[in-house]
C-alpha positions in Angstrom: -10.5 -10.2 -5.9 -8.9 -13.5 -6.8 -6.2 -14.6 -4.4 -2.9 -13.3 -5.6 -0.1 -15.9 -5.5 3.2 -15.2 -7.4 6.1 -17.5 -8.0 9.6 -16.2 -8.1 9.5 -16.6 -11.9 6.4 -14.4 -12.1 8.2 -11.7 -10.0 11.2 -11.8 -12.3 8.9 -11.5 -15.3 7.1 -8.5 -13.8 10.5 -6.9 -13.2 11.5 -7.5 -16.8 8.4 -5.9 -18.0 9.1 -2.8 -15.8 12.6 -2.5 -17.1 11.5 -2.8 -20.7 9.0 0.0 -20.3 6.2 -2.1 -21.6 3.1 -0.2 -22.7 -0.4 -1.2 -23.4 -3.1 0.4 -25.4 -5.8 2.1 -23.5 -7.8 -0.1 -21.3 -11.1 0.5 -23.1 -13.0 1.3 -19.9 -13.5 5.0 -20.3 -13.7 7.8 -22.8 -12.3 6.7 -26.1 -12.4 3.0 -25.1 -15.2 2.0 -27.4 -13.8 3.6 -30.6 -14.8 7.2 -29.8 -12.4 10.1 -30.5 -9.3 9.6 -28.2 -8.3 12.1 -25.5 -10.1 15.0 -24.0 -9.8 18.8 -23.7 -6.8 20.4 -22.0 -7.5 22.0 -18.6 -10.2 19.5 -17.8 -11.4 18.7 -14.3 -9.6 15.7 -12.7 -11.2 14.1 -9.6 -9.1 12.6 -6.9 -11.0 10.7 -4.2 -8.8 9.6 -1.2 -9.7 7.7 2.0 -9.6 9.2 5.5 -6.2 10.4 6.6 -5.0 7.3 8.3 -1.3 7.8 7.4 1.1 10.5 6.5 1.3 9.3 2.9 -2.4 10.0 2.3 -2.0 13.5 3.5 1.0 14.0 1.3 -0.7 12.5 -1.7 -3.5 15.0 -1.6 -1.1 17.9 -1.5 0.9 16.5 -4.4 -2.1 15.8 -6.5 -3.4 19.4 -6.1 0.0 20.9 -6.9 0.9 18.5 -9.7 -2.4 18.6 -11.5 -2.5 22.4 -11.4 1.1 22.5 -12.7 0.1 20.1 -15.6 -2.7 22.5 -16.5 -5.7 20.5 -15.1 -8.4 21.6 -12.7 -8.0 19.3 -9.6 -10.8 18.3 -7.3 -9.2 16.5 -4.4 -11.4 15.1 -1.8 -10.8 13.1 1.4 -13.5 10.8 2.9 -14.3 11.7 6.5 -13.3 9.6 9.4 -16.9 8.5 10.1 -19.3 7.1 7.5 -16.3 6.9 5.3 -17.3 4.5 2.6 -20.7 6.2 2.0 -19.2 9.6 1.9 -16.5 8.5 -0.6 -19.2 7.1 -2.8 -21.0 10.4 -2.7 -17.8 12.3 -3.5 -17.0 10.1 -6.5 -20.6 10.5 -7.8 -20.3 14.3 -7.4 -17.1 14.2 -9.4 -18.9 12.3 -12.2 -21.8 14.8 -12.1 -19.3 17.6 -12.2 -17.7 16.5 -15.4 -14.4 15.1 -14.3 -12.6 13.4 -17.2 -10.4 11.2 -15.0 -11.2 10.1 -11.5 -8.3 8.8 -9.4 -9.6 6.7 -6.5 -7.6 5.7 -3.4 -10.4 3.4 -2.2 -11.5 3.2 1.4 -13.2 0.0 0.6 -12.5 -1.3 -3.0 -15.3 -3.8 -2.8 -18.0 -1.1 -2.5 -17.3 1.3 -5.3 -18.4 -0.7 -8.4 -21.6 1.4 -8.8 -19.7 4.7 -8.7 -17.0 3.4 -11.1 -19.6 2.2 -13.6 -21.3 5.7 -13.4 -17.9 7.3 -14.3 -17.5 5.0 -17.3 -21.1 5.7 -18.4 -20.3 9.4 -18.2 -17.2 8.9 -20.4 -14.6 9.3 -17.7 -11.6 7.2 -17.1 -10.9 5.6 -13.7 -7.5 5.0 -12.2 -7.3 2.9 -9.0 -4.6 4.6 -6.9 -2.6 2.4 -4.4 -5.6 0.2 -3.7 -7.3 -2.0 -6.3 -11.0 -1.5 -7.0 -12.7 -4.8 -7.1 -15.5 -6.7 -9.0 -16.0 -4.2 -11.9 -14.8 -4.0 -15.4 -15.1 -0.2 -15.4 -11.7 0.5 -13.7 -9.2 1.3 -16.5 -5.8 1.3 -14.8 -4.2 0.6 -11.5 -1.1 2.4 -10.3 0.7 1.3 -7.1 3.9 0.0 -5.7 4.4 -3.8 -6.1 2.5 -4.7 -2.9 3.2 -8.4 -3.0 6.9 -7.6 -3.1 6.3 -5.2 -0.2 5.1 -8.1 1.8 8.0 -10.2 0.8 10.4 -7.5 1.8 8.7 -7.3 5.2 9.0 -11.0 5.7 12.7 -10.9 4.7 13.3 -8.0 7.1 11.8 -9.9 10.0 14.0 -12.9 9.3 17.1 -10.8 9.0 16.3 -8.8 12.1 15.8 -11.9 14.2 19.2 -13.2 13.2 20.8 -9.8 13.8 19.2 -8.7 17.1 18.0 -11.7 19.0 20.6 -13.3 21.2 19.6 -16.9 20.9 19.3 -19.3 18.0 16.1 -20.5 16.4 13.3 -21.2 17.1 12.1 -17.6 17.4 8.7 -16.7 18.8 6.8 -14.3 16.5 3.3 -12.8 16.0 1.6 -11.7 12.8 -0.4 -8.6 12.1 -2.2 -7.7 8.9 -4.1 -4.6 7.7 -7.7 -3.7 7.5 -10.1 -6.2 5.9 -11.7 -3.4 3.8 -8.4 -2.7 2.1 -7.6 -5.0 -0.8 -3.9 -4.4 -0.2 -4.0 -6.0 3.2 -4.3 -9.5 1.8 -1.6 -8.9 -0.8 0.9 -7.6 1.8 0.1 -10.6 4.0 0.4 -13.1 1.2 3.7 -11.7 0.2 5.1 -11.9 3.7 3.8 -15.4 4.2 5.5 -16.4 1.0 8.7 -15.8 2.9 7.7 -16.7 6.4 5.5 -19.8 6.0 8.4 -22.1 5.0 10.2 -21.0 8.2 7.1 -21.7 10.2 6.8 -25.1 8.6 10.4 -26.1 9.4 10.2 -24.8 13.0 12.5 -21.8 12.6 9.6 -19.6 13.5 6.8 -20.3 16.1 3.6 -18.2 16.1 3.0 -18.9 19.8 -0.6 -17.5 19.8 -1.6 -19.8 17.0 -3.1 -16.8 15.1 -1.9 -17.2 11.6 -4.8 -16.5 9.2 -5.6 -13.2 7.5 -8.8 -12.9 9.5 -7.1 -13.7 12.9 -4.4 -11.1 12.3 -6.5 -8.3 10.7 -6.5 -4.8 12.2 -9.8 -3.1 11.6 -9.5 0.4 10.0 -5.7 0.3 10.2 -6.2 1.8 13.6 -3.3 1.9 16.0 -5.5 1.4 19.0 -6.8 -1.9 17.5 -3.3 -3.2 17.0 -2.2 -2.2 20.5 -5.3 -3.8 22.0 -4.6 -7.1 20.2 -1.0 -7.1 21.1 -1.9 -6.4 24.7 -4.2 -9.5 24.7 -1.6 -11.7 23.0 1.1 -10.7 25.5 -1.3 -11.5 28.4 -2.5 -14.8 27.1 0.6 -16.2 25.5 3.8 -14.5 26.7 3.7 -14.6 30.5 6.4 -17.3 30.5 8.1 -16.7 27.2 9.7 -13.9 25.2 8.4 -12.4 22.0 11.2 -12.1 19.5 9.5 -10.5 16.5 6.3 -9.1 15.0 5.3 -8.8 11.4 3.6 -5.4 11.2 2.2 -4.3 7.9 2.8 -0.5 8.4 4.5 2.0 10.6 1.5 3.2 12.5 0.7 -0.3 13.7 4.4 -1.0 14.3 4.6 1.9 16.8 1.4 0.6 18.5 2.9 -2.8 18.8 6.1 -1.4 20.3 4.1 0.7 22.8 2.3 -2.5 23.9 5.5 -4.5 24.5 7.1 -1.5 26.3 4.2 -1.1 28.6 4.2 -4.8 29.3 7.8 -4.6 30.4 9.0 -6.9 27.6 12.2 -6.6 25.6 11.9 -4.8 22.3 11.0 -7.3 19.6 12.1 -7.0 16.0 9.2 -5.2 14.3 8.7 -4.4 10.6 6.7 -1.6 9.0 5.9 0.3 5.9 5.4 3.9 4.7 8.5 5.6 6.1 6.6 7.7 8.5 8.7 10.3 10.2 8.2 9.0 13.8 9.1 5.5 12.6 12.2 6.6 10.7 13.4 8.2 14.0 12.6 5.0 15.8 14.6 3.0 13.3 17.6 5.3 13.7 17.3 5.0 17.5 17.4 1.2 17.1 13.8 0.5 18.2 11.7 -0.3 15.2 13.7 -2.6 12.9 12.6 -1.7 9.4 10.1 0.1 7.2 9.4 0.2 3.5 10.0 3.2 1.4 7.2 3.8 -1.1 7.9 7.3 -2.4 4.5 8.9 -2.6 6.0 11.6 -4.8 6.9 9.0 -7.5 3.5 7.4 -7.3 1.6 10.7 -7.8 4.0 11.7 -10.6 3.3 8.4 -12.4 -0.4 8.8 -12.0 -0.3 12.4 -13.4 1.8 11.1 -16.3 -1.0 8.6 -17.1 -3.6 11.3 -16.9 -1.6 13.4 -19.4 -1.3 10.4 -21.7 -5.1 9.9 -21.6 -5.7 13.6 -22.3 -3.4 13.5 -25.3 -4.9 10.3 -26.6 -1.7 8.4 -26.3 -1.0 4.9 -25.1 -0.8 4.7 -21.3 2.3 3.2 -19.8 1.8 0.0 -17.9 4.3 -2.7 -16.9 2.0 -5.5 -15.7 -1.0 -7.0 -17.4 -1.2 -10.3 -15.5 -1.1 -10.0 -11.7 -4.1 -7.8 -10.7 -7.3 -9.6 -11.3 -10.1 -7.6 -9.5 -12.7 -10.4 -9.9 -14.1 -9.0 -13.1 -11.0 -8.3 -15.2 -7.2 -8.2 -15.1 -6.6 -4.5 -14.6 -3.6 -3.0 -16.6 -1.2 -1.8 -14.0 1.9 0.3 -13.5 3.9 -1.0 -10.5 6.7 0.9 -8.8 9.5 -0.8 -6.9 9.4 -0.6 -3.1 12.6 -0.4 -1.1 13.3 -2.0 2.3 14.9 0.4 4.9 16.8 -0.4 8.0 19.3 1.6 10.1 22.1 0.4 7.9 20.8 1.6 4.5 18.6 4.5 5.5 20.9 7.2 4.2 21.0 5.6 0.8 17.3 4.8 0.7 16.3 8.4 1.5 18.9 10.0 -0.7 16.2 11.6 -2.8 13.8 12.4 0.2 15.4 15.4 1.8 13.1 15.6 4.8 13.8 12.0 5.8 17.5 12.1 4.9 17.8 15.1 7.3 16.4 12.9 10.1 18.8 10.1 9.3 21.8 12.4 9.3 20.8 13.7 12.8 21.8 10.2 14.1 25.0 9.8 12.1 
């Protein structure tokens, strides 16, 4: 995947495309893409290959796909990769979906760099491939990408960290911070981090922020497997090596699971609670935010993402143009993948009720604290 760097102008342009409901013709990577008859039969099998259940949103997505595809008249085949031997098993699951005659295969990749062979097999069999939430890399055989605007997610996380430092830390800049990023096998990790650093790097350069450990690169900040224990272990080490004689003011965390691990580490070390960002609006983190512990999260409504994916499947089945609103940003190393990007929403204690107005389960939690 080529490095994704967006200017403010590019973000505005992407937003304008979204508002205008820009559509593109079919991506040409699956059935009907080479001039064959468009569409496929109603009631067809649809494969959904998801990674291991590392977050609440993956669990929810599987349930929503099963229910939504059945309601739309399709035959869903929803599979999760196991916790061990995950990539190989996901490869096997996708190949089985191809062999089983799935007309569309939706893939939430465990490792988007290792699925090119399976995606090409799907294309050769006449199926469409939709990359869900995570880009599939280095293959022309992926037809569409549907996700939240992940670069903007990172920007919002960086913005939240700055705002939280100003609101909660009882001294002026400079502020001591640390940086965490996601798993190296997830293409989104780099995009989240680049978006955040688009906001934070100028403040590091002018001395407003100080990364006291000196660990600022994607490789130095990575959290293998998105595992909480790995984030907590790294935070423990940084606190021991760097913060014996200074205070940690804030931490950029790429998701809620890691945010809670980071907060556990600082609490066990007897340190004051730093400003910590997150993502995914996990129940435990929403409670933490309302209790004034975790500072922020990002709401990426999984319901909306699954609904948009199913809409794209219905358009493919009917032989219609598939809605996309971005045809420039997501270069997977072999092609620019036509994409539909949804807008993420930053959530803090102050705007949680508004942010979760259409998410009853989370709104109920917020209201418990009001």
